[in-house]
Each structure stands twice: as C-alpha cells, then as structure tokens.
N, C-alpha and C positions, 0 to 999 in steps of 0.2 A: 743529812740524806737532802736539803736543800741545793746547798750550794755543789752535789755531785747531779740533781738534774740538769742545775744553770751549766755547768758543762755537756753534760751529754748532749744539751739544746744549742748547744752553739758550736760542737763539733762536729755534727748532724746537719748542721748549719753552713758550717766552711765545706762540709765532706760535699754537700748537695749543690754548692757555687761553683768548689773544682771542678766533680761531674758536666755538671752544667756548659760552665766552660769548655770544655774538653770537647763534647757533644757535637760545640757549636759550631766548630773548627772544621770547614768542607773538604776534607783529607783523611782518603783509605787506601790502606795494604793493598786490595786486589778492585779497589773502581776508581771513578773522577766522578765527581761530583757534579750535578746538574747546574750547579752555579758556576762552576769555575767555564763549561761549555757554556755559558753565557755569558761571559765574560771576554774568554778569547772569539766568540763570535762578532760582539759587539762593533758595531761602525765597519764590520769588513765586507763583503759583495755577497749577497743574498743568491738563491734559485729563483729571482725575481728581475733580479740585475742581469743575469746571465743569460736568461730568457729574452729582455730585451734589446742586449748584443745579441743575439741572434737573431729578433725581427731583425734588425738593423740591417742582419746579414742578409737577409732574404733566403732563412734556411728554417720555417715556420714548425716541422717536423719538431728539430731539438727543443723549440719555446714552446711545444705544446705538452712534453715530459717536465719540465721544468712549473711549469704550470701545474700541472698535476699534484708535482709534489708542495706546489705553492701552496697548495687550496688544500692538503692534506697536515699540513703541520700551521695554518695561518700566517701566513707570514705575510708581516706587513704592507701594502702594496700592491699584493696579488692583484687589484682589480684593473690595476695599469697595466700588468702584460695580456689581461683578458680581453681591455678592450684594444692593446693594440693588434692584438689577433685576430678577433670579430671584426673591426674598424677596418685599420689602417695595412692588414698585414695579409690576412690569404685574397683580399678579394683583386690585388694588382701584381698579383704574383705568380711567374712564371714553373710553372714545374710540379705545380702542387701534389700529384701524383707522386712521386715521388720526394715529397717532404724538404720541398723551396729547390732556388734556381742551382743547378751545377750544368757544367756547359758543357761539362764529355759528355753525358749521359743525355741529353738535351742533342746535342751534335749526332747520337749513334742512334737512336728512339725517336730523332725525326721532330724537334721542336718541342713548341709548347705541349704541356700535359691538357689533362680533361678539366676545369675547373669549376665543372657540376660535381665530379666524384670526389672524396673524401682522399685523403693520402692512404695511401695503401702499401703495406710490407712490401719487402723486397721480390718476395717468395707470390705473394697477389700481383706486380707488376709483373714480372715473367713468368709466368704460371700460361700466359697466350705464346704460343709455338710461332706467332711471326717474328714478335720482339724477340722474343729467346734467338731465334737463327737467327733474325738482323747484328745482335751482340755476337754469335759464336763465328758469323763472318765478318766483324771490322776486326774480331778480334785475332784471327786466323791471319788478317795482312799487317800484324805488331812486327817490327823490327826484333823484339828482344827476345832473347833462346830462354828464356827464365818464361815468358807470356807462353811461347810453341811448346814447354816440355809439359806445363798445366796441359794446355790441351791435348797430348799424347794421351794422360786420361783416358779419352774420349773411346779409342784405338784398345784400350787394355779389357782383354774379356776376362780374367782372371781377379777379376777385385774381391777381397773378403769383405771389408766393411758398407762397402755401394756395390749395389747393382751395376753390371754393364751400360752403360750409354745406351747398345743396342739394344737390348732386351728386353722383358719387361721393368716396369718402375724405373728406363735408364732416363726421363724426365728430369728427376730428381738430381739427377747427374749430371747433366747439358746445366739443367738450372745453375748447380752450384762451381762447376769449373768454370762458367759464364763466369759467373761472379767475382771469384778469388780472381778472376786472367785479369779482369779490369780493374780489379783494385792493384792490383799489381801497373797496370799498362799507366793510368794514370796516375800515380805516386802520392794512390791517400794512404798508405802503406807508412810505417815509420824504417826508419834507413836500419835498426835492425832484425827487423821481424822481415823485411826487403829483404835483407842477407841472407837470413837465415832461411826464407821458402826457396832463395834460388839454388843455397847447396843443395835442401833438400829434395828439387827437381833436379841439379844435377844428376843426384847421387841414384835417382828415378833411371833417369835418359839411359845411364853407362852401367845397369844391368839390374844394380841396388833395391834395396827392397822399395813397394811400391806404401808396405802399408802407410808410414808416417806420414804422406803426401795425402790418405787420405783420413788419418785424423784430421787432418788440420782443415781440409774439405766436410768434414762430420761437424766439426768445430765452426765452420761458417755458414755449412745449414743453419745450425740449431739458431745464429745470428740471426741470420738473416729473414727467418719465419717471425720473428718479435719487431722486428725496425722498418724501417725504410729506409730508401735508400740515405736522405743527408745523415739523419740518427745515426746509421753505420758508421757510413764515415769519418761525422766524424768524434764517436768513441774510439774506433780503430785510430786518427788517428793521432792516441795516447796512447793505447798499447806498446812495449815499448820490447816483450818479448812473447813464445810464442807457448810459452807456458801459462803466461797469464790470458791470453787469448782463450785458450781450452780451461780457465780456471771462468772467466765470464759466461763462456757459450754455456759449463755446466750450470753457471748459476738460472742462468738467463732459461733455461731449459726447464729447470725443478721450480723456480719458484717463478713462475709470471710476472705475479704481483705486485712483486718488489724490481720491478724492469726500469720505474723511474729511480730510485734510488739509486741503484747501479750506473745509471747513466749518469744523471746529476754528483752524483760522489765521484768518481771517475772525470768526468771535463771538469767541476768545480776542483778539486784537490788537483788534477794533475798526476796522482798518485796513484795507477791502476793496480797495480802491484798491490800494494798500501789497504787498499778499499778489500780487495778479496782476501789476502791472508786476516785481515781482522771480522767479515763475517764469515771466511772456511773455521774461525776459533770460535764463533760462539755459538753458531747457528743462527736460526727465527732469532732468538732475540739482540743479534748484532743487527740486524736489520732495521730492528727499533730502535736503537741507540743511535744508528749511522742515519735515519733522517732526522732524527729531532734533534744531531748536530747540524745538519746540513739546512734542517727549518732556520736556522741562529748563523749562519753563515760561512765562508771560507774559512775565517777561521776558527770554530769550533771543529769545524769535522776535521780539518790540520792537526787540533790539537789532542783530538780521539782516537788517530792514525800515531800520534805519533806514542803515544799513551798504550795506544793500546790495550784498555781498560773495559768492562763495562761500565755502561754511566748506571748514578746513584740517585732514586729520583726523592727526595725525603719530604714527604708532604707533609707529615706532622710532624717536622721539625722547621716545615716553612712557614706554620700558622705560629708558632712562636718566633722565628726573625721577623715577620710583618709586625710585630707589637714594640712600639717604645718599651723603653733604649737600645732594644735587641735592635732594631731599624737602620740606627742608627754604627754600630760595630757590624753589622754585617757584610758590610762594605769591603772593609775595612781587611777583613780574615778571609775575605774569596779572592781578594787580592792577591793576598799573602800568599794562599794554599796555590794558585796559578803562578805566580812568580819564582817563589821558593816553595814546590809542594815540598821536597823532603825534610826541612827544615819546620813545615808548618807539622808534617806529622811527627815529628817527633818532640817538638813541643805540645802537641794530642797528647802526647801517649805520657810525656814527664808530667802533667798535672792529673794524667788518672795517678800514674804512679806516687803523687804527691796524696793524693787525696784517699789510698789505700794506706798510704805510712799514717794520717793522722787519723784515721781508719780506727787503727789498731792501736796506734796512741792512744785516743781517747778510751780505748774499750778499755786497756790495761789499768791505766790511769781511776780511770770511777769504777771499778768495778765493787770494790774494800777491800782488797787482796793484795794491793801491788806494794811491797818491801822494794828498795832503794838496796840495791844487789850491794853485798860488805867487801866485796873481791873488784876489785877491776875489770880482771879478767872476766867473771860474771856480767859486768855492764856490757860488755865489748859481744858477747853471746845475744844476751836480751837486745842490745842494735840487729844484731843481725839477722833474730826471727823476725822485728818488727817491718826491714824491708826484704823478708821473704814474705811475709801475707801481704804485703806492698804489691810485691812482683806476680803472685799471685792472685790479686787482685786485677793488674792490668791483665792478663789472659784473660782472668770470666773476664771479663769487660771488653775484649779482642774479637771474644766467641760471642760474646749477647752482640755486637753494635756491628761488627766488620761487614758489611752490606758482602754477600757472594762465595762466604769464606767455607762454607760450605754445603756448596751446590757444586756439581760437579758439571769443569767447562769444559767437556771434552767437545770439538765441533759437527754439526751437523755434516754425515756425507752425502754429496750434490752428485750422482753418476748420469754419464751425459745421456740418454735413452730419447733416441729419434726416433720415431716412429715411420719407418717406413715396411709394410711388410713384407716387401719380397727379400729385405737383409736383415731385417728384427733378429732374428735369433742367430744369426752368423754374429751378429754385433752384439750381443747379451752374451753370445759365449766366448766371447772377448773381454769381458768384464772381469774384472779380480775383485773378488773380495775384501772387503778390508779385514783387519784384522782386530778386533775391539782389545786394549787392557784389560788385564786382571786387576787387576787395581786402579778403581775410578777414584777420582777426586776428594769428594765424600769420606770414605775408606780411609784415604790417607790421614784425611785431617783427623778423621775420631782417631788414626793408633797416635800417632804428635798428640795430639791433646791429651790421651789417658796416658800414656812414656813424660810427660811432661808434670802431668799432673802427680803421680807415682814417683816420681823423684823430688819434689818439691815435699811431699810429704817424706818420704827417707833422708833427704837434709834436714826437714825439722828435726826427726827426731836423733841426727846424729848431734844436734847443738843442746837437746832435752838432756841427754847424756852427758855431754861434758861440761854440762852448769853441774849434771849430779855429779860429777865427782871432782868441781874443783868447789865443792860449797866446803866449807869452813867446821862440820861437825864429822861423828864418830864416823865411821866404819858399818854400823847397823843403824844408824839415822839413816844414809845413806841407802842401804840394804830397802831399807819401808819405804823411801821415795821412789827408787827401781819397782818395788812392787804395785806401788800408788801408778806408774804411769803404764803397767802392759796393758790399758786397755787405749793407749794412744800408740803405743807399739805395735798394734794390732790394728790398726786405722787405716791400714794400708788394703786390708782384704775386703772393708765393706767398703772402701772407696769403692775398688775392683768389679764386686758385686753389685754395688747400687748401678757404677755405668754400663755394666753386662745386660741389665735390667731394660735400663732409662734409651739403651740401645734396639735392644727386640722388641720393647712396645710401642717406640717411633719407627722399626721397621714394620709390624705389623699395623699401625694406626696410616702408615703411608706417608709420616709427616718428613723425614727424611730418610735415606732406604742406602745404609752403611752395610756392607758384605758383614757375612753371618762371621766371617774370620774375624773382623774390625770391635763384632760384639763381646766375643769371646776372648779378645787379647786384650780389655780393661782385666777382667779376674784373673787372669794370665800376669800381666805386672803385679799387681796388687800380689800374690804369689809370693811371683821372683825378689819382690825388693824387702815384703815383710822376712822371707826365710834368710834372704843375708843381711836384712838386720839383726833377726835373733841370732843368726847362730855365727855372724862374724865377727859385733858389737856388743851384744846385747850379753850373752853369755860367758864371753869374756872380763864383761866389766862384773858383771857378775861372781865371778872365779875369783877373781882376784878382792871383789868386797870381801868374800869369804874369808878369804883367808886376811885380809886386815884384822877382822873384829877375833877372828882365833887371836893374835898378834895382840892385838887391845886387849883380853881379856885375862891375856896370860902377863 
C-alpha cells in the first residue's frame, strides 16, 4: 500500500512538472505571446523615435499622433517628445494650422499659418470659401491632364455619391476635389496610386463611369475630416493601392478614437495593407493588440503583422515567471518561441503528450489490477491504448489552455458612412449588406472537438475488442469479458449526451455561444459511432465466439 502511494505521488509530481514546463513555453496555435512581441520590439525604433523624427522635419501634426499613442502605452521617453513639441517644436514652425511645414500648401494659401490657432483638420482649414477658391484657382493652372480631369467633377450634375458642386451641399464636393487635385499635383501620392487614379480619371473623361472616381473622393473626404494636411500627406505617402486607401478611410470613419493607432501603425511598419488586414480580421480587439505592439517598437509590430494572430497576455503565468528559478528560464524560452515558433510549439505538445502517457502508465501500474499480458500482441494493444489516452490528454489541454481557440474570429464590419445630408440616402442605398456565414468559428471548433472525442472512444473500443479476441482463454470466458465491457461500448452515447447538455448550458449562460446544430451534433456523433461499433464489430465478434463455444463443448 505504501509503495503504491509513493508511486502515485512521484508520478503526480512528474506529470505536474511536465505540464508546468509545457505551459511555460510561450507558443500557441492561434495566438502570439505578449513576451514574444516584447522581445521582437526590444532595441527597435519606438513611437517616440518616430515622433522626434517628425519634429526634426518640422512636422508637428504627425508627431502629435505619435505622442498620443506613446502616452497611452507609457512608452519610455515620451516626455522628451512632449517637451520637443511644447518647447522647441511648435513655437518656431511655419504652417502650424496644417500640421507642419509644407512648401506647396504655403505657396498656394499665402505663407505662414496662424501661430495662435491649434492645428486644424483639412476640412476645418478649407471650410473658408476664400481658401477653397484660391486652391481651385491654382489647380486650374495645372498642366497635368489628371488634375484637370479631377476638376471636371465640379461640372458634373448627375453624381450618385456626392452632391453636385453647383447645388446644395456642393461645398463638400469642391473641398474634396481640391484636396485630391492637390495631392496629385504635389506628388504626395505613391506611384501606384497615382497611376490607378490617372486611369480612373481618363475613364471618366472618355465617357466611362464616374462612380469609381466618386468613391475615391468619398474615401479622401473621410480622411480629411480626421487629419491635418501634414498628417494626411504622411499617411498617404505609405499607401500603395486604392483598396487600402478605402479600407483606411472606412476604419478612420468608424473608429475615430483609433486614429493615432492606425496612423502610427502605417507609418512605423510601412505596411498599410497588412495593418488594415489585421484590424479587419480581428475587429476591435485587433486595435488593442496593434497598439500594444506599437508601444513595444517597430520590431514588435512587424512581428505581429507577420504572424497575423491575436496577442495573448498571460497575467497568471507572468506571476510565476517572475519568481526564481523560472525568471532565469523565461528569457531562453521566449527567444526560442521567437526564433523557432514551430519547433517551440511542437516541443510544448510533446511535453504534454509525455505527461499524458505517464499519467496513464502510472494509473495502470498502481491500480492493483494490472497484469503483464501473456501474449506480445496484447502488450502492443495495451501500449496503443496508453498512447491513445496520451493523445486525448493533449487534445484536452489544447482546448483548456489555448487562447482564442473557441472564440469567433470573424472580423468586424467597418462600412464607410460620410454624413452629408444631401446625398446620405444615395450613399446608403449603394451599400451592400455583408452576408454573414451561418457556421461561425465557435461552432466549428465544437463540431471538430465532439467528432475527435467520439473517434478516440471508438478506437479505444476497437482496441478492447482486439484484446478480448487475442486472450489465450476459452470462448466462454471471452463471452463473459465481452459482456463485462458493454458499458464501455456504450460510453460514446453518454459522452455525446454530456457534450450536448454542456453546450446547451454554455449557450443558456452566455459563456460561449455555439449554434444549436453544434450542440446536438455531440449526441448525433455518439449515436453514429456506437451504432457502427455495435453492428459492425461487437455483434460479429459475439457471433464468432458463440460458434467457438459450441465447438469447444462438442
């Protein structure tokens, strides 16, 4: 008895050690650990460095956005950026109203801005009709065909998304046409965007559809309402296609509080398409993760965009990792997870597999009922059962410990909504309602989990049947063994029913929300697998044993 207790204690300690080591490895299937982001961003330029660079270029508007994000993330040294803006930045700069020095805009609008006024958005800057007309007059003297084509929008009266420039509400059309024309004339746009815009203008001039150009103007209008001039030009200098421009406009319009995060993410990473795709995929939590990565440095946000996964913040694990001797092991594990993520994840699950095997082996040898199989074939079946239990243990640990495994990852919709009363109804009528898929991620995970669980139970029962057949005993005794395992053969039904009850309970309590189809599928899988087992395996085995028993009696 004492030896059995000692064995169980040692096995329990070994299993806890293996599981603990596995959970300390910061690698996940559908997430990236916050420690990996911290390591990737260490020693790389931060939002403070980006802001100081903008200050050195006399661009206070972009520097203000960098400062806003640095404050929210408490980036070390953000006080230096604050002092640079307050003391040595804004007081001596020209063009303060448009967020910094810009020779083209200063030449058109007449020199210096008003140093007593805070930086304004482009809409607030050009809402003055005198300034707006001055800008349009300057653009009319342009020799570029694309600029003249953009200005022709002012003469079109059958616009579908924008109000005609000559009608009520036409000031918004004048403003955004002037801004887009200046962006093209001043070479503020990237080459790819300029070429696409020129092709679009050429199509509209030659009698083609005007609506694509109107959509670009709408995107521009959404951006000029959020940024000052220098912020706008700094952002658009990174955008390489019109689709990304549209996505950025939609995000800025629908999530105005995240404007600093979007701006700094695009400018620091230089990958606007990946920034937009990440936020689109993960929705509002994506903004939180993107801001966290930006607070750790350029390397952190590049690592986040490369993996395109949510960030896992291990609060409970962090407490253990700060205690010795784990504090000395943690940096090595983090570096491993950063440099070799696949190997690190494989090692984690290998440790869990070994812990599951050790748990099954310890239970079998300490239960007091284990006997060495007299036949080698039976020994191989017993070993297979151990590894099958270990695999089940790994799957259970994945479900319990993996972050975001059973959460819906469908990205949030950010439709572009520009509030101009004259054409609001037309714009809304043009919107396409997105079609939401019936099967969400939570239900899919539940379906797969129930199926795998029933499949494992089915294989276990097949192993048990094979063990009974290969026992060196009489057919009558084998029949007794077979009758004794009836409850195990029906275990799939009980597991399926328990899965359905658990799913419906979670649905009722709002813990997770799988669909009713996923909940009922647990019972359905149980019925199917048990029926196959009983009809295709147990019944023929019992019939064969009955015939063998009759022969033995004869």
